[in-house]
N, C-alpha and C positions, 0 to 999 in steps of 0.2 A: 528631767528637770525636776524636781520638790514641788511642789502646791507651795511647801513653806519661803520659796522664791518669794510671793508676793506680797504687797506689806499692808494692802488697802481694797478690799472688797468693794467694789460697788454693787448696787443693788437694784433691777426691776422691783417691785411690790407687789403690784397687784396683777395675779394672773402666776406672779413667783411665789409670792409668801403669801398673800392672802387670795385667799381663795373669793371671789368675786362674780364668778359663778355660781357657787353654791347659797351664797350671800344676796344672787336678785333673785332665785327661786326659792328660797326661805321666803321675800316680801310678794312675790308672784301670787305663794301658796295662801298666803294669812290675805290675797285682797281679792282672787280671782271668784269667791262665790260660782255661781253656777257654769261660768264660762270652764268649756272645756277643751283645755290647751296641755298641748305634751311640751315637756324641760327642752327638749329638741328645738321645734316651732319658737318658742317664746326666745330661745338664746339664737336661732339665724334671723330671729325678728328684729331684735339686737342688734346683733351686729351689721344689720343694712341699714337700720336705724342712727343709727354714731355715724355710720359715713355721712349722712344728712343732716349730721345736727351744725355745722360747719364749727365756726370760730370762737366758743363755748368756750371754758374751760372745761373739762374733766374735775369732779361729777359733777361743777350744777350744770351739764348737756345729759343727764341721766335724763332730768324734767321733763324737758325737747324730748327726747328715745321713746319715752312714755308716751306721752298724748302721740305719738306716731305710731307706738305699735297698736296702742289701746283701741283704739276702733278697730284695727287690722286684724284682730284675736279678738273682738269680742269683750274686751278688758273692761272695767270702772275708768271711767274719762273726766273725771271729777280733776279740777286744779288739787286742790285737798290731795288723792293718792298718789298725782305725779312728783306731788311735792314731795309728799311720805317717800316714794323709791328714790330718789335723790335724798334724803337723808337716813334710807338706811344703810349706808355705808358705813355709816358707828358702828353698824351690826353683823358686818360681816364677818365670817372667820378665817381665824388663822389655817392653812392646810395644817395636818394632824403632826408632820413633822417639823415644821419652820421653827417655832420656839424654841426648843430642846435642839436643835441645829444650830440654828444663830446664837445659842449661849455657848456650844461648845466651840464657833468660827471666832468667837468676837474672843478667847483666848492667845488667836496667833492673830489678830489681822486687827488692820481698825474698818471699822463698818460702817455705807455709807448710802443715803438713799439716793436714787436720778427715778426720781417716780414720774409719770403722768400725772398725776393728783393734785389736789390744792393742797398747800398749806393745811386749810385746815381737816382735813381729809385723814392728810399724813398723820398730822399728829391723833386721833383716834388708832387708828394702822399699828405705829408705833405703840400706841398705849395695851393693843390687843396682841403684839409681838413680842411684849416684857419689855421695850424699852432700851432694844440689845446695840444702838447703834451711837457711834464718836461725834457723826452730822448728819442733819436732815436736811436734804435738796428734796424742791418741788417746783411743779412747773411754773409757780410764779412767782420762787425766786429764777431760776434761770432765763424767763420771759421766752422760755419754748418748750413747744413739747416733742419728743422723741419719734420718731428716729431724725429728726433736727442733728446733725453737726454742733451746732454751735451747742446745746443741752452739757453733751460730753467735754467741750470745749473750757466750758462752765466750771464743771464738775472739776477738770483736771486744775484747771486755776486754784480752785475753793483746798481740793486737798495736798497742791503746791504751798499754799500759800500758809496751811494747817500745820504742816508735817514735812515743806522740804520733798515728798517723794514724784517722783516722774511716774509718766505714763505706763514705762516699761514694770515698773513694782504696781499696778492695776490688774484685776482680774476683775473684766463686767458679768455678773451674775442673771442671766436672766430668760426668762422663759417665750418671750413673746420673739421668732424671728422676725417678724417687722419691725418694731416698734427697737431692736436689740441687735442681736447677735448679726442679723445685717449687714448695718451703720458699722456696728465694729472692726467686723472685720476689714471693711473697709479703709476705715481709720488707721488701723494698724494696730487696736485694743484689741489684748488677748480675752478671748471669751469659753463663757461657760455654758451651755445651755442644759437649763431644769425641763427636761421635757414630762411637763405636768401630764397632758393629753396622751403620754402612752399606752397605746392600746386600743384609745377608746375613736370610735368610726367616725366621728365626723371633728370638725374645727373647733365648736360650740361655739361661747360667746369671742370667741380670739381671732383677729385680720387673718385673712391667711394670705399667703406671702411664697416668695419662692424660695425654696432651702437653703443654707447659708452651711455650710460645716462648720463647725465652731471647734475650737482648740480643743474643751473639754467638753463632755456629752453625760449626765449623768438622768438619772428618772426622778430622783426626788432631793432635793438640800440633804435630808440624810447621808447618802450616798456620798454626794463632795466632801461631808464632815467627814465621814470615814475612810473618807481615801486620804486627806490631810493628815489626818490624824495613826495612817497606817506609810503617812512619808513618802506618799505616792507624786 
């Protein structure tokens, strides 16, 4: 069946559209000073710190993450530097294909965000991505974070109310197996895995998870746009 049968694409944002790893590493390189920290060591430490950051909404929890990471890796430990890590989200880049691919997809579908970031951060991300979305949903709208099934129910309620679409009209597009693909499969939502870390030797800053086979699988968002335009 053609991808064009869908009417609304819901998107994970951080890690799927926004290259959060590159954004964090850019900040690391700015402030590291004499510390000898490899990119992979930093991302591994970040992954562990996020598990310990508790219930603070993302990306406010980045400030605490830095305070957990800094003494372990010999990085600057001041409150100012920790807050700067949080604030750096406003400068995180899009993946090279994101802006153009979203523009192409917006010609065929309503585009809706489903991000675990807060509204203030999503505003920056949306601007970076060229403002392609018909609806912006953030974790502080849904009052939960993926993989909580309530987020998906909230999003469904919003797009049903706005446009009358049903769950079968929805394709959920995401990079994270843990936050998105696994739970989408459990809920019967058609999913598209954008495997941004294809061919990379580790999971980087992404939480590791059991692998779920998605309904669609591409390595880039541009490949999804190509498939749509090819009538696949």
